LUMZASE-678661 format. One record per atom (N, C-alpha, C): residue number from 1; x, y, z. Coordinates in Angstrom, 2 decimals. Example, Ala and Ser with C-alpha at 12.3 -4.5 7.8 and 13.67 -1.06 7.14 Angstrom:
2
{num 1 x 13.19 y -5.69 z 7.80}
{num 1 x 12.30 y -4.50 z 7.80}
{num 1 x 13.20 y -3.30 z 7.80}
{num 2 x 12.85 y -2.25 z 7.08}
{num 2 x 13.67 y -1.06 z 7.14}
{num 2 x 12.90 y 0.03 z 7.87}
***
This chain:
115
{num 1 x 32.63 y 9.45 z 8.64}
{num 1 x 31.53 y 8.38 z 8.09}
{num 1 x 30.27 y 9.28 z 7.68}
{num 2 x 29.80 y 8.96 z 6.72}
{num 2 x 28.79 y 9.48 z 5.97}
{num 2 x 27.46 y 8.73 z 6.30}
{num 3 x 26.37 y 9.10 z 6.83}
{num 3 x 25.05 y 8.50 z 6.89}
{num 3 x 24.63 y 7.90 z 5.65}
{num 4 x 23.86 y 6.64 z 5.76}
{num 4 x 23.56 y 6.03 z 4.54}
{num 4 x 22.29 y 6.68 z 4.15}
{num 5 x 22.15 y 6.92 z 2.82}
{num 5 x 20.99 y 7.45 z 2.24}
{num 5 x 19.92 y 6.58 z 1.96}
{num 6 x 18.64 y 6.95 z 2.28}
{num 6 x 17.57 y 5.96 z 2.00}
{num 6 x 17.07 y 6.19 z 0.47}
{num 7 x 16.56 y 5.18 z 0.02}
{num 7 x 15.98 y 5.04 z -1.40}
{num 7 x 14.64 y 5.91 z -1.49}
{num 8 x 14.28 y 6.45 z -2.47}
{num 8 x 13.00 y 7.17 z -2.37}
{num 8 x 11.76 y 6.27 z -2.14}
{num 9 x 11.83 y 4.93 z -2.40}
{num 9 x 10.71 y 4.19 z -1.76}
{num 9 x 10.85 y 4.09 z -0.39}
{num 10 x 12.00 y 3.95 z 0.26}
{num 10 x 11.99 y 4.02 z 1.84}
{num 10 x 11.49 y 5.23 z 2.38}
{num 11 x 11.83 y 6.19 z 1.70}
{num 11 x 11.47 y 7.60 z 2.20}
{num 11 x 9.94 y 7.79 z 2.08}
{num 12 x 9.26 y 7.33 z 1.03}
{num 12 x 8.01 y 7.40 z 0.79}
{num 12 x 7.26 y 6.38 z 1.92}
{num 13 x 7.87 y 5.19 z 2.18}
{num 13 x 7.17 y 4.22 z 3.26}
{num 13 x 7.05 y 5.10 z 4.68}
{num 14 x 8.26 y 5.82 z 4.99}
{num 14 x 8.35 y 6.48 z 6.12}
{num 14 x 7.35 y 7.58 z 6.18}
{num 15 x 7.20 y 8.22 z 5.05}
{num 15 x 5.98 y 9.43 z 5.14}
{num 15 x 4.86 y 8.81 z 5.18}
{num 16 x 4.44 y 7.50 z 4.59}
{num 16 x 3.16 y 6.85 z 4.78}
{num 16 x 2.74 y 6.48 z 6.12}
{num 17 x 3.78 y 5.78 z 6.78}
{num 17 x 3.54 y 5.60 z 8.07}
{num 17 x 3.52 y 6.70 z 9.04}
{num 18 x 4.04 y 7.70 z 8.76}
{num 18 x 3.69 y 8.93 z 9.63}
{num 18 x 2.36 y 9.40 z 9.35}
{num 19 x 1.83 y 9.38 z 7.99}
{num 19 x 0.50 y 9.73 z 8.03}
{num 19 x -0.61 y 8.85 z 8.63}
{num 20 x -0.22 y 7.60 z 8.66}
{num 20 x -1.21 y 6.62 z 9.19}
{num 20 x -1.01 y 6.77 z 10.77}
{num 21 x 0.17 y 7.15 z 11.31}
{num 21 x 0.09 y 7.25 z 12.72}
{num 21 x -0.87 y 8.65 z 13.25}
{num 22 x -0.51 y 9.57 z 12.40}
{num 22 x -1.35 y 10.85 z 12.78}
{num 22 x -2.83 y 10.57 z 12.57}
{num 23 x -3.09 y 9.87 z 11.38}
{num 23 x -4.68 y 9.68 z 11.19}
{num 23 x -5.18 y 8.79 z 12.40}
{num 24 x -4.55 y 7.83 z 12.73}
{num 24 x -4.76 y 7.00 z 14.23}
{num 24 x -4.83 y 8.02 z 15.26}
{num 25 x -4.13 y 8.63 z 15.50}
{num 25 x -3.95 y 9.72 z 16.74}
{num 25 x -5.33 y 10.64 z 16.67}
{num 26 x -5.44 y 11.27 z 15.29}
{num 26 x -6.72 y 12.09 z 15.19}
{num 26 x -8.01 y 11.29 z 15.63}
{num 27 x -8.14 y 10.12 z 15.46}
{num 27 x -9.12 y 9.19 z 15.79}
{num 27 x -9.45 y 9.09 z 17.31}
{num 28 x -8.31 y 8.84 z 17.82}
{num 28 x -8.04 y 8.70 z 19.40}
{num 28 x -8.45 y 9.99 z 19.86}
{num 29 x -7.93 y 11.15 z 19.45}
{num 29 x -8.13 y 12.49 z 19.97}
{num 29 x -9.64 y 12.91 z 19.89}
{num 30 x -10.42 y 12.37 z 18.86}
{num 30 x -11.81 y 12.49 z 18.54}
{num 30 x -12.48 y 11.75 z 19.63}
{num 31 x -12.23 y 10.54 z 19.88}
{num 31 x -12.85 y 9.73 z 20.83}
{num 31 x -12.77 y 10.35 z 22.40}
{num 32 x -11.54 y 11.10 z 22.40}
{num 32 x -11.42 y 11.57 z 23.83}
{num 32 x -11.95 y 13.09 z 23.89}
{num 33 x -12.61 y 13.31 z 22.86}
{num 33 x -13.30 y 14.86 z 22.80}
{num 33 x -12.11 y 15.87 z 22.82}
{num 34 x -10.97 y 15.54 z 22.34}
{num 34 x -10.00 y 16.50 z 22.17}
{num 34 x -9.77 y 16.87 z 20.61}
{num 35 x -10.91 y 17.75 z 20.24}
{num 35 x -10.95 y 18.16 z 18.89}
{num 35 x -9.86 y 18.98 z 18.46}
{num 36 x -9.24 y 19.80 z 19.30}
{num 36 x -8.10 y 20.81 z 18.91}
{num 36 x -6.99 y 19.72 z 18.54}
{num 37 x -6.56 y 18.79 z 19.37}
{num 37 x -5.51 y 17.78 z 19.19}
{num 37 x -5.79 y 17.04 z 17.85}
{num 38 x -7.06 y 16.78 z 17.55}
{num 38 x -7.35 y 15.90 z 16.22}
{num 38 x -7.30 y 16.83 z 14.98}
{num 39 x -7.67 y 18.11 z 15.26}
{num 39 x -7.45 y 19.06 z 14.09}
{num 39 x -5.95 y 19.27 z 13.69}
{num 40 x -5.12 y 19.21 z 14.83}
{num 40 x -3.69 y 19.48 z 14.58}
{num 40 x -3.23 y 18.13 z 13.72}
{num 41 x -3.58 y 16.93 z 14.22}
{num 41 x -2.85 y 15.84 z 13.45}
{num 41 x -3.49 y 15.77 z 12.04}
{num 42 x -4.72 y 16.21 z 11.84}
{num 42 x -5.34 y 16.27 z 10.30}
{num 42 x -4.68 y 17.23 z 9.60}
{num 43 x -4.32 y 18.37 z 10.18}
{num 43 x -3.44 y 19.30 z 9.33}
{num 43 x -1.98 y 18.66 z 9.06}
{num 44 x -1.52 y 17.99 z 9.83}
{num 44 x -0.09 y 17.46 z 9.56}
{num 44 x -0.26 y 16.38 z 8.59}
{num 45 x -1.40 y 15.55 z 8.60}
{num 45 x -1.68 y 14.46 z 7.53}
{num 45 x -1.77 y 15.36 z 6.21}
{num 46 x -2.42 y 16.50 z 6.10}
{num 46 x -2.55 y 17.02 z 4.84}
{num 46 x -1.21 y 17.51 z 4.39}
{num 47 x -0.32 y 18.22 z 5.28}
{num 47 x 0.96 y 18.59 z 4.93}
{num 47 x 1.78 y 17.39 z 4.42}
{num 48 x 1.84 y 16.28 z 4.95}
{num 48 x 2.56 y 15.05 z 4.78}
{num 48 x 2.17 y 14.54 z 3.40}
{num 49 x 0.84 y 14.48 z 3.00}
{num 49 x 0.34 y 13.97 z 1.93}
{num 49 x 0.64 y 14.70 z 0.68}
{num 50 x 0.86 y 15.95 z 0.84}
{num 50 x 1.55 y 16.80 z -0.33}
{num 50 x 2.96 y 16.16 z -0.93}
{num 51 x 3.72 y 15.40 z 0.02}
{num 51 x 4.91 y 14.93 z -0.66}
{num 51 x 4.70 y 13.57 z -1.27}
{num 52 x 3.66 y 12.88 z -1.07}
{num 52 x 3.57 y 11.48 z -1.63}
{num 52 x 2.50 y 11.33 z -2.57}
{num 53 x 2.87 y 10.48 z -3.65}
{num 53 x 1.73 y 10.18 z -4.53}
{num 53 x 0.73 y 9.43 z -4.23}
{num 54 x -0.31 y 9.53 z -4.80}
{num 54 x -1.48 y 8.57 z -4.24}
{num 54 x -1.11 y 7.06 z -4.43}
{num 55 x -1.75 y 6.10 z -3.63}
{num 55 x -1.59 y 4.76 z -3.91}
{num 55 x -2.37 y 4.31 z -5.21}
{num 56 x -1.94 y 3.23 z -5.74}
{num 56 x -2.48 y 2.67 z -6.84}
{num 56 x -4.02 y 2.23 z -6.50}
{num 57 x -4.79 y 2.43 z -7.17}
{num 57 x -6.43 y 1.98 z -6.88}
{num 57 x -6.65 y 0.44 z -6.98}
{num 58 x -7.76 y -0.11 z -6.70}
{num 58 x -7.89 y -1.31 z -6.91}
{num 58 x -8.22 y -1.86 z -8.34}
{num 59 x -8.64 y -1.13 z -9.18}
{num 59 x -8.68 y -1.46 z -10.45}
{num 59 x -7.26 y -1.61 z -11.16}
{num 60 x -6.32 y -0.76 z -10.91}
{num 60 x -5.08 y -0.75 z -11.09}
{num 60 x -4.41 y -2.00 z -10.84}
{num 61 x -4.66 y -2.42 z -9.57}
{num 61 x -4.00 y -3.39 z -8.91}
{num 61 x -4.47 y -4.86 z -9.62}
{num 62 x -5.81 y -4.92 z -9.89}
{num 62 x -6.37 y -6.00 z -10.41}
{num 62 x -5.85 y -6.10 z -11.92}
{num 63 x -5.62 y -5.01 z -12.69}
{num 63 x -5.16 y -5.08 z -14.01}
{num 63 x -3.69 y -5.63 z -13.90}
{num 64 x -3.01 y -5.13 z -13.16}
{num 64 x -1.56 y -5.67 z -12.97}
{num 64 x -1.36 y -7.03 z -12.51}
{num 65 x -2.48 y -7.42 z -11.51}
{num 65 x -2.26 y -8.84 z -11.22}
{num 65 x -2.83 y -9.70 z -12.34}
{num 66 x -3.67 y -9.34 z -13.08}
{num 66 x -4.19 y -10.18 z -14.39}
{num 66 x -3.08 y -10.28 z -15.20}
{num 67 x -2.37 y -9.11 z -15.64}
{num 67 x -1.21 y -9.11 z -16.44}
{num 67 x 0.05 y -10.21 z -15.95}
{num 68 x 0.14 y -10.21 z -14.81}
{num 68 x 1.12 y -11.09 z -14.13}
{num 68 x 0.71 y -12.51 z -14.30}
{num 69 x -0.29 y -12.96 z -13.92}
{num 69 x -1.01 y -14.14 z -13.98}
{num 69 x -0.74 y -14.57 z -15.50}
{num 70 x -1.18 y -13.87 z -16.52}
{num 70 x -1.25 y -14.24 z -17.89}
{num 70 x 0.18 y -14.25 z -18.31}
{num 71 x 1.17 y -13.51 z -18.09}
{num 71 x 2.52 y -13.38 z -18.51}
{num 71 x 3.30 y -14.66 z -17.83}
{num 72 x 3.03 y -14.98 z -16.72}
{num 72 x 3.70 y -16.12 z -15.90}
{num 72 x 2.91 y -17.41 z -16.37}
{num 73 x 2.00 y -17.34 z -17.08}
{num 73 x 1.18 y -18.56 z -17.46}
{num 73 x 0.65 y -19.40 z -16.25}
{num 74 x 0.25 y -18.71 z -15.20}
{num 74 x -0.02 y -19.34 z -13.93}
{num 74 x -1.49 y -19.86 z -14.06}
{num 75 x -1.71 y -21.07 z -13.37}
{num 75 x -2.97 y -21.44 z -13.26}
{num 75 x -3.81 y -20.87 z -12.06}
{num 76 x -4.73 y -20.07 z -12.43}
{num 76 x -5.72 y -19.52 z -11.46}
{num 76 x -6.33 y -20.40 z -10.55}
{num 77 x -6.34 y -20.35 z -9.33}
{num 77 x -6.82 y -21.39 z -8.22}
{num 77 x -5.77 y -22.04 z -7.75}
{num 78 x -4.62 y -22.06 z -8.30}
{num 78 x -3.40 y -22.76 z -7.74}
{num 78 x -2.79 y -21.93 z -6.55}
{num 79 x -3.01 y -22.29 z -5.30}
{num 79 x -2.50 y -21.40 z -4.19}
{num 79 x -0.97 y -21.44 z -4.19}
{num 80 x -0.37 y -22.38 z -4.65}
{num 80 x 1.18 y -22.54 z -4.52}
{num 80 x 1.84 y -21.40 z -5.56}
{num 81 x 0.83 y -21.00 z -6.49}
{num 81 x 1.48 y -20.15 z -7.48}
{num 81 x 1.26 y -18.45 z -7.06}
{num 82 x 0.54 y -18.51 z -5.89}
{num 82 x 0.35 y -17.03 z -5.38}
{num 82 x 1.61 y -16.39 z -4.97}
{num 83 x 2.64 y -17.10 z -4.50}
{num 83 x 3.96 y -16.49 z -4.26}
{num 83 x 4.74 y -15.94 z -5.54}
{num 84 x 4.46 y -16.80 z -6.58}
{num 84 x 5.05 y -16.29 z -7.85}
{num 84 x 4.47 y -14.96 z -8.37}
{num 85 x 3.11 y -14.93 z -7.99}
{num 85 x 2.37 y -13.73 z -8.52}
{num 85 x 2.85 y -12.36 z -7.53}
{num 86 x 3.12 y -12.67 z -6.43}
{num 86 x 3.54 y -11.51 z -5.76}
{num 86 x 4.94 y -11.00 z -6.10}
{num 87 x 5.85 y -12.04 z -6.29}
{num 87 x 7.23 y -11.75 z -6.72}
{num 87 x 7.28 y -11.02 z -7.97}
{num 88 x 6.36 y -11.61 z -9.07}
{num 88 x 6.34 y -10.86 z -10.27}
{num 88 x 5.56 y -9.45 z -10.28}
{num 89 x 4.71 y -9.42 z -9.26}
{num 89 x 3.84 y -8.04 z -9.22}
{num 89 x 4.81 y -6.97 z -8.64}
{num 90 x 5.72 y -7.37 z -7.61}
{num 90 x 6.48 y -6.41 z -7.24}
{num 90 x 7.76 y -6.06 z -7.77}
{num 91 x 8.01 y -6.80 z -8.93}
{num 91 x 8.93 y -6.31 z -9.88}
{num 91 x 8.53 y -5.45 z -10.92}
{num 92 x 7.06 y -5.34 z -10.98}
{num 92 x 6.57 y -4.27 z -11.89}
{num 92 x 6.22 y -3.11 z -11.03}
{num 93 x 5.90 y -3.04 z -9.81}
{num 93 x 5.40 y -2.01 z -8.85}
{num 93 x 6.18 y -1.80 z -7.65}
{num 94 x 6.53 y -0.57 z -7.33}
{num 94 x 7.28 y -0.18 z -6.16}
{num 94 x 6.23 y -0.51 z -5.00}
{num 95 x 6.86 y -1.01 z -4.00}
{num 95 x 5.98 y -1.37 z -2.93}
{num 95 x 5.33 y -0.19 z -2.04}
{num 96 x 6.05 y 0.86 z -2.29}
{num 96 x 5.54 y 2.15 z -1.73}
{num 96 x 4.45 y 2.71 z -2.37}
{num 97 x 4.08 y 2.42 z -3.59}
{num 97 x 2.94 y 2.83 z -4.40}
{num 97 x 1.66 y 2.02 z -4.11}
{num 98 x 1.64 y 1.05 z -3.23}
{num 98 x 0.51 y 0.28 z -3.22}
{num 98 x 0.22 y 0.01 z -1.74}
{num 99 x -1.01 y -0.30 z -1.21}
{num 99 x -1.28 y -0.92 z -0.06}
{num 99 x -1.13 y -2.52 z -0.09}
{num 100 x -0.12 y -2.93 z 0.53}
{num 100 x 0.16 y -4.41 z 0.35}
{num 100 x -0.88 y -5.27 z 0.90}
{num 101 x -1.71 y -4.80 z 1.88}
{num 101 x -2.92 y -5.49 z 2.22}
{num 101 x -4.03 y -5.76 z 1.01}
{num 102 x -4.08 y -4.60 z 0.42}
{num 102 x -5.07 y -4.65 z -0.77}
{num 102 x -4.64 y -5.44 z -1.73}
{num 103 x -3.37 y -5.43 z -2.24}
{num 103 x -2.80 y -6.44 z -2.98}
{num 103 x -3.00 y -7.74 z -2.67}
{num 104 x -2.58 y -8.18 z -1.53}
{num 104 x -3.10 y -9.63 z -1.09}
{num 104 x -4.29 y -9.99 z -1.13}
{num 105 x -5.30 y -9.00 z -0.80}
{num 105 x -6.81 y -9.32 z -0.77}
{num 105 x -7.29 y -9.62 z -2.15}
{num 106 x -6.77 y -8.69 z -3.09}
{num 106 x -7.14 y -8.65 z -4.37}
{num 106 x -6.73 y -10.01 z -5.20}
{num 107 x -5.38 y -10.25 z -4.85}
{num 107 x -4.68 y -11.63 z -5.31}
{num 107 x -5.55 y -12.93 z -4.93}
{num 108 x -5.77 y -12.77 z -3.51}
{num 108 x -6.58 y -14.03 z -2.97}
{num 108 x -8.05 y -13.99 z -3.62}
{num 109 x -8.63 y -12.83 z -3.90}
{num 109 x -9.96 y -12.89 z -4.49}
{num 109 x -9.88 y -13.42 z -5.92}
{num 110 x -8.71 y -13.03 z -6.67}
{num 110 x -8.58 y -13.42 z -8.07}
{num 110 x -8.39 y -15.00 z -8.11}
{num 111 x -7.72 y -15.55 z -7.27}
{num 111 x -7.36 y -16.97 z -7.23}
{num 111 x -8.55 y -17.74 z -6.63}
{num 112 x -9.12 y -17.08 z -6.04}
{num 112 x -10.19 y -17.86 z -5.52}
{num 112 x -11.70 y -17.95 z -6.18}
{num 113 x -11.82 y -16.82 z -7.02}
{num 113 x -13.14 y -16.61 z -7.58}
{num 113 x -13.12 y -17.21 z -8.90}
{num 114 x -11.73 y -17.53 z -9.56}
{num 114 x -11.71 y -18.36 z -10.81}
{num 114 x -10.96 y -19.57 z -10.94}
{num 115 x -11.40 y -20.34 z -9.96}
{num 115 x -10.66 y -21.59 z -9.77}
{num 115 x -11.47 y -22.58 z -10.81}
***
């Protein structure tokens, strides 16, 4: 029986999670005055980041969200349409290429500012 292969987006998600864990560990080590261990974690972060593309920036996310809103002919300010925005957004963008918390906050901001 062969092991199941992961998709490229799943692999990127695993690497991003590993980066986050090491960044968090480095902060903990710094607070504990273990600069040697913090430096080790930061070097591992650098190494892992070489394998992943950068996340989309806020401006790109805003542009894509605006495209989705206009394509879907959604009423900005209608909180019920927010689910449709996310669904359409993630058909255009691979989840591993964005920070989902940033996408949510930008979508919320767009929907609340233009009501």
